[in-house]
ZAMARGU-4260 file (C-alpha; in steps of 0.2 Angstrom, whole numbers, plus 5000, padded with zeros to 4 digits):
<rodrens>
0) 5556/4542/5414 | 5550/4560/5424 | 5542/4563/5442 | 5536/4580/5447 | 5553/4586/5456
5) 5542/4593/5471 | 5537/4576/5474 | 5552/4567/5472 | 5563/4578/5483 | 5552/4579/5497
10) 5557/4561/5502 | 5573/4566/5507 | 5568/4578/5519 | 5557/4567/5529 | 5556/4573/5549
15) 5558/4557/5559 | 5566/4553/5575 | 5586/4550/5570 | 5589/4539/5585 | 5574/4525/5579
20) 5582/4525/5560 | 5599/4522/5569 | 5593/4508/5579 | 5584/4500/5563 | 5600/4501/5554
25) 5610/4493/5567 | 5597/4479/5567 | 5598/4477/5549 | 5617/4481/5544 | 5623/4462/5545
30) 5608/4455/5540 | 5607/4444/5525 | 5594/4453/5513 | 5588/4451/5494 | 5602/4453/5483
35) 5598/4469/5474 | 5600/4479/5490 | 5619/4488/5490 | 5629/4493/5506 | 5625/4513/5504
40) 5606/4510/5502 | 5606/4508/5522 | 5614/4523/5525 | 5599/4532/5533 | 5607/4543/5544
45) 5619/4549/5530 | 5602/4552/5518 | 5594/4562/5534 | 5611/4572/5534 | 5611/4578/5517
50) 5590/4580/5518 | 5579/4565/5517 | 5616/4592/5290 | 5632/4603/5289 | 5644/4599/5274
55) 5659/4610/5268 | 5654/4606/5249 | 5646/4618/5238 | 5645/4638/5244 | 5657/4643/5257
60) 5651/4649/5275 | 5658/4659/5289 | 5659/4646/5302 | 5673/4655/5310 | 5689/4648/5305
65) 5687/4632/5294 | 5702/4622/5288 | 5702/4611/5273 | 5700/4592/5276 | 5714/4581/5279
70) 5718/4563/5271 | 5710/4550/5281 | 5723/4541/5294 | 5724/4532/5311 | 5719/4541/5326
75) 5736/4538/5331 | 5745/4545/5315 | 5733/4560/5314 | 5737/4563/5333 | 5756/4566/5329
80) 5753/4575/5313 | 5741/4588/5324 | 5755/4590/5337 | 5768/4592/5323 | 5759/4605/5313
85) 5763/4622/5317 | 5751/4632/5325 | 5740/4645/5314 | 5731/4662/5318 | 5715/4660/5323
90) 5700/4672/5325 | 5699/4669/5344 | 5702/4683/5357 | 5713/4679/5372 | 5707/4672/5386
95) 5710/4689/5398 | 5706/4700/5384 | 5690/4711/5387 | 5675/4703/5379 | 5665/4709/5364
100) 5649/4695/5362 | 5645/4705/5347 | 5662/4698/5340 | 5663/4680/5349 | 5659/4663/5341
105) 5655/4649/5353 | 5655/4633/5347 | 5643/4619/5354 | 5645/4601/5352 | 5629/4591/5353
110) 5611/4597/5348 | 5600/4590/5361 | 5590/4601/5373 | 5605/4606/5383 | 5614/4612/5366
115) 5600/4622/5358 | 5593/4629/5372 | 5612/4636/5375 | 5613/4642/5356 | 5596/4651/5360
120) 5602/4659/5376 | 5617/4665/5367 | 5607/4669/5355 | 5596/4680/5364 | 5611/4689/5372
125) 5617/4694/5353 | 5631/4680/5355 | 5636/4669/5340 | 5634/4652/5341 | 5636/4635/5330
130) 5628/4619/5335 | 5637/4603/5330 | 5626/4588/5329 | 5633/4572/5327 | 5617/4562/5317
135) 5612/4564/5299 | 5594/4570/5307 | 5587/4572/5321 | 5572/4558/5326 | 5557/4561/5335
140) 5562/4549/5349 | 5560/4551/5368 | 5546/4552/5379 | 5537/4565/5390 | 5545/4575/5404
145) 5540/4586/5417 | 5546/4604/5417 | 5548/4610/5433 | 5545/4629/5438 | 5564/4634/5437
150) 5564/4628/5418 | 5549/4636/5414 | 5554/4653/5421 | 5569/4652/5411 | 5561/4646/5395
155) 5549/4661/5396 | 5565/4672/5397 | 5571/4663/5381 | 5555/4668/5374 | 5547/4651/5373
160) 5531/4657/5385 | 5518/4657/5369 | 5527/4639/5362 | 5525/4632/5378 | 5506/4636/5381
165) 5503/4627/5364 | 5514/4611/5367 | 5512/4608/5384 | 5502/4603/5398 | 5497/4612/5413
170) 5500/4599/5430 | 5491/4605/5444 | 5491/4590/5455 | 5504/4579/5459 | 5503/4562/5470
175) 5515/4549/5476 | 5504/4531/5479 | 5510/4515/5486 | 5508/4501/5474 | 5488/4495/5480
180) 5485/4514/5476 | 5484/4523/5493 | 5489/4541/5491 | 5505/4543/5501 | 5508/4562/5499
185) 5499/4574/5488 | 5509/4589/5483 | 5500/4606/5484 | 5505/4612/5467 | 5492/4625/5465
190) 5497/4635/5482 | 5515/4633/5476 | 5510/4641/5460 | 5502/4656/5468 | 5516/4658/5481
195) 5531/4657/5470 | 5523/4662/5453 | 5531/4647/5446 | 5520/4632/5437 | 5525/4616/5431
200) 5520/4608/5414 | 5522/4592/5406 | 5529/4590/5386 | 5534/4578/5375 | 5555/4579/5374
205) 5553/4579/5353 | 5542/4595/5354 | 5552/4604/5365 | 5568/4599/5354 | 5558/4605/5338
210) 5552/4622/5347 | 5571/4627/5351 | 5576/4622/5335 | 5561/4635/5326 | 5569/4648/5338
215) 5587/4647/5331 | 5593/4654/5317 | 5595/4641/5305 | 5613/4645/5299 | 5620/4639/5316
220) 5614/4621/5314 | 5627/4608/5307 | 5622/4590/5306 | 5632/4575/5303 | 5647/4582/5312
225) 5655/4571/5325 | 5667/4580/5336 | 5683/4568/5338 | 5695/4580/5347 | 5699/4598/5353
230) 5715/4609/5357 | 5714/4626/5365 | 5729/4640/5367 | 5728/4659/5371 | 5717/4663/5357
235) 5704/4651/5357 | 5698/4632/5354 | 5700/4623/5337 | 5688/4608/5336 | 5692/4593/5323
240) 5677/4582/5316 | 5677/4565/5310 | 5676/4572/5291 | 5690/4580/5294 | 5685/4598/5294
245) 5693/4610/5309 | 5683/4624/5315 | 5690/4637/5328 | 5681/4648/5340 | 5681/4657/5355
250) 5672/4647/5367 | 5669/4627/5366 | 5654/4620/5375 | 5653/4602/5376 | 5632/4598/5377
255) 5636/4580/5372 | 5628/4570/5384 | 5632/4556/5396 | 5646/4549/5385 | 5652/4566/5383
260) 5669/4567/5371 | 5673/4585/5377 | 5671/4580/5395 | 5682/4565/5392 | 5697/4577/5386
265) 5694/4589/5399 | 5693/4580/5414 | 5698/4560/5409 | 5687/4547/5403 | 5678/4536/5415
270) 5663/4524/5413 | 5646/4530/5418 | 5639/4522/5435 | 5625/4512/5433 | 5611/4516/5446
275) 5606/4497/5448 | 5588/4500/5439 | 5582/4500/5421 | 5567/4509/5414 | 5553/4507/5401
280) 5544/4524/5393 | 5529/4524/5383 | 5518/4537/5375 | 5501/4533/5370 | 5484/4541/5367
285) 5473/4537/5384 | 5456/4545/5389 | 5455/4554/5407 | 5443/4564/5414 | 5448/4584/5416
290) 5455/4582/5432 | 5466/4566/5427 | 5471/4577/5413 | 5481/4589/5425 | 5486/4576/5437
295) 5503/4567/5437 | 5507/4553/5450 | 5519/4540/5453 | 5519/4523/5462 | 5531/4515/5473
300) 5533/4496/5477 | 5547/4484/5482 | 5559/4486/5471 | 5548/4495/5457 | 5539/4511/5451
305) 5526/4515/5441 | 5523/4533/5434 | 5510/4542/5424 | 5511/4561/5415 | 5498/4567/5406
310) 5503/4577/5389 | 5493/4588/5376 | 5481/4582/5362 | 5475/4568/5372 | 5491/4558/5376
315) 5499/4552/5391 | 5516/4546/5395 | 5522/4532/5406 | 5536/4526/5413 | 5541/4508/5424
320) 5555/4506/5433 | 5564/4488/5440 | 5580/4483/5449 | 5588/4474/5434 | 5606/4469/5429
325) 5613/4481/5418 | 5611/4476/5400 | 5596/4464/5400 | 5588/4470/5385 | 5575/4459/5375
330) 5565/4461/5358 | 5549/4473/5358 | 5536/4461/5362 | 5544/4453/5376 | 5550/4471/5384
335) 5531/4476/5384 | 5526/4459/5392 | 5540/4461/5404 | 5531/4477/5409 | 5514/4470/5410
340) 5520/4457/5421 | 5529/4470/5431 | 5513/4480/5434 | 5501/4465/5435 | 5499/4470/5453
345) 5499/4490/5451 | 5483/4499/5454 | 5476/4505/5437 | 5477/4513/5425 | 5494/4505/5424
350) 5491/4488/5415 | 5477/4498/5404 | 5489/4512/5397 | 5504/4499/5395 | 5492/4489/5386
355) 5487/4505/5376 | 5504/4508/5370 | 5512/4499/5354 | 5526/4487/5357 | 5535/4497/5345
360) 5534/4513/5355 | 5540/4507/5371 | 5559/4512/5375 | 5569/4503/5387 | 5585/4513/5395
365) 5597/4507/5408 | 5599/4523/5422 | 5616/4530/5425 | 5624/4544/5430 | 5642/4551/5436
370) 5649/4556/5452 | 5648/4575/5453 | 5664/4585/5448 | 5673/4598/5458 | 5675/4608/5441
375) 5669/4608/5425 | 5678/4624/5414 | 5696/4624/5409 | 5701/4640/5400 | 5689/4641/5385
380) 5680/4626/5387 | 5665/4620/5399 | 5652/4608/5398 | 5631/4610/5400 | 5618/4597/5405
385) 5620/4579/5405 | 5639/4582/5399 | 5642/4591/5416 | 5631/4584/5428 | 5623/4567/5422
390) 5608/4563/5435 | 5596/4549/5437 | 5579/4555/5432 | 5571/4553/5448 | 5569/4569/5453
395) 5564/4576/5434 | 5578/4589/5434 | 5589/4583/5420 | 5582/4594/5406 | 5578/4607/5419
400) 5597/4609/5425 | 5604/4610/5406 | 5592/4623/5403 | 5597/4633/5419 | 5614/4630/5413
405) 5611/4637/5396 | 5603/4653/5404 | 5616/4656/5417 | 5630/4651/5403 | 5624/4664/5390
410) 5621/4678/5405 | 5639/4676/5410 | 5647/4679/5394 | 5637/4694/5390 | 5641/4701/5407
415) 5659/4696/5413 | 5674/4706/5407 | 5683/4690/5399 | 5681/4673/5394 | 5689/4664/5408
420) 5681/4676/5421 | 5665/4672/5412 | 5666/4651/5412 | 5673/4654/5431 | 5655/4664/5436
425) 5645/4652/5427 | 5653/4636/5435 | 5651/4645/5453 | 5634/4649/5451 | 5628/4632/5445
430) 5641/4618/5451 | 5635/4617/5469 | 5615/4618/5465 | 5617/4604/5451 | 5629/4593/5462
435) 5616/4593/5476 | 5603/4587/5464 | 5616/4572/5457 | 5616/4566/5475 | 5598/4567/5481
440) 5591/4558/5464 | 5604/4545/5466 | 5598/4543/5486 | 5581/4545/5480 | 5582/4530/5468
445) 5589/4520/5481 | 5575/4523/5493 | 5562/4521/5479 | 5569/4504/5475 | 5571/4496/5494
450) 5562/4479/5492 | 5562/4473/5511 | 5545/4473/5518 | 5551/4481/5535 | 5560/4495/5523
455) 5545/4498/5512 | 5533/4499/5526 | 5544/4511/5535 | 5547/4522/5520 | 5529/4523/5516
460) 5523/4527/5533 | 5536/4541/5533 | 5531/4548/5518 | 5512/4549/5523 | 5519/4559/5539
465) 5528/4572/5530 | 5521/4590/5533 | 5514/4602/5522 | 5526/4616/5524 | 5541/4603/5521
470) 5533/4601/5504 | 5531/4620/5501 | 5549/4623/5505 | 5556/4609/5494 | 5546/4616/5479
475) 5554/4634/5482 | 5571/4627/5485 | 5568/4619/5466 | 5560/4634/5459 | 5572/4648/5467
480) 5586/4646/5455 | 5592/4664/5452 | 5583/4665/5434
</rodrens>
């Protein structure tokens, strides 16, 4: 599920008389409404205020400091054993010691887009990194995603400009439509591209992941390594894995996603926050004319959405979203039928593109995020991507923000005088922007899933009234990321 970020974000900046909306809010506040509504979904004044395979057998490799396997114990006994064990000398430099990037080792837990982008950014800065991924091998899963100009600029600087031209499809037009097909808003993407020198592209997630993998040194990626805990001191950080191995490094980066183990130990374990809706996604071959090959759109109805993203090689990615209870999943053929029923009254090509998709190729995912953190770094440990700031996909900025994290973290480690100051500089540059996007993305999802006819009509009317200058201003904010 991914929407052109400019198209999504401007809905939060619709300029209308505040008094009119407040009166409407007061009128509807105590009224019985559909069960899908939540109290905070009606906070219209608030919306306006914020802007409407790694194996150690065989030859020994230099991974930093590697400890021998321990005997298998229960987690309680293992934790007690680790606390009682005398500290061992490591290779880490002190947090206050002057940085020497060429002698630094950064351990990255998680081999998704955020983790690999971080490793590549560090590699470009001459900093050694090790990526530990829990799965035995990467599978070609996922769907399409939109890379806005901020991510494209970062990937260009990471040396992937030529690769993107091969695997990505350029997006020149972007529209927001009503469920009947009326164009509510058209994003001036060509004008934005000329003005801000940043283009948007669509790419299959698996192909972007593969491109990042190919750009990395092979010895830096280690599979089948499930992290279980870490411990840090003034000399660095030690990470223990389910296999019994222990690895020491100077910096630990948690890039292990929504259910991050590193985050849990760093700031405490909490449950992700369900957004109140679920998404189906698919990729299929679908014929389009030349203009449609460069046009993405999203359609909003009453408590439901449909989106269409053209990919390279004659493929398209689509997504459908609906208000639903958490965990309501069924077998593949029933999921496809459920999507077809959902889009039965939607304008074309919604039904046709879903029909063209094999049932086994349709993924269903409940949508989650987490409340923003006030800090995501401690000592020599920090977070990137969904481990740091998981957000709903409504702005199409999840992967883009992970790529921004990667670039700025590597730049900070290269230029700051100490590890502590480097991680503080990284957090200072990133946390406010990322947290704003987490909040805006959640609010956008609430607006998109209004169900009451009065609210839907008001929303659609306001979208039609949005000035062109507001659209361009919001595109500029997304693209202007100090990269």
